[in-house]
C-alpha positions in Angstrom: 7.5 -11.4 19.1 7.1 -10.3 22.7 10.1 -10.4 25.0 9.7 -12.4 28.1 12.5 -10.9 30.1 11.8 -9.4 33.5 14.0 -6.3 33.1 14.6 -3.7 30.4 17.2 -1.2 29.4 17.2 1.9 31.7 15.4 0.1 34.5 16.7 0.4 38.1 17.1 -2.9 39.8 19.0 -4.4 42.8 21.7 -7.0 42.7 20.4 -9.6 45.2 23.7 -10.6 46.6 24.9 -7.1 47.6 21.6 -5.1 47.6 23.3 -2.6 45.3 21.0 -0.4 43.2 22.1 -0.5 39.5 20.7 0.5 36.1 20.3 -2.1 33.3 22.4 -1.1 30.3 21.4 -3.9 27.9 20.1 -7.4 27.9 20.3 -10.5 25.7 18.9 -14.0 25.5 21.5 -16.8 25.8 20.0 -19.4 23.6 22.0 -22.5 24.7 21.4 -21.7 28.4 17.7 -20.6 27.8 18.0 -17.6 30.1 18.5 -13.8 29.9 21.7 -12.0 30.8 22.1 -8.3 31.6 24.9 -5.8 31.8 24.6 -2.8 34.1 26.0 0.7 33.8 27.8 0.5 37.2 29.7 -2.7 36.3 30.0 -2.8 32.5 32.4 -5.7 32.3 30.2 -8.0 34.4 27.0 -9.7 33.3 24.2 -10.9 35.5 21.5 -13.5 35.0 17.9 -12.7 35.7 17.8 -14.7 39.0 20.6 -12.5 40.4 18.6 -9.3 40.0 15.4 -8.1 41.7 13.0 -5.3 41.0 13.6 -2.1 43.0 10.5 -1.7 45.2 
């Protein structure tokens, strides 16, 4: 089965609210919410949803 998440482990992305550059640590699909969540190396105790992150261009 192909994953449909936008970001993958090790990828550098920006947190949209703060424009901070972070690195994806791990991701998982939250079944009951039908969306992906991500943890980042810089803030390991916080998780972010896909819409809170953006590709680093």
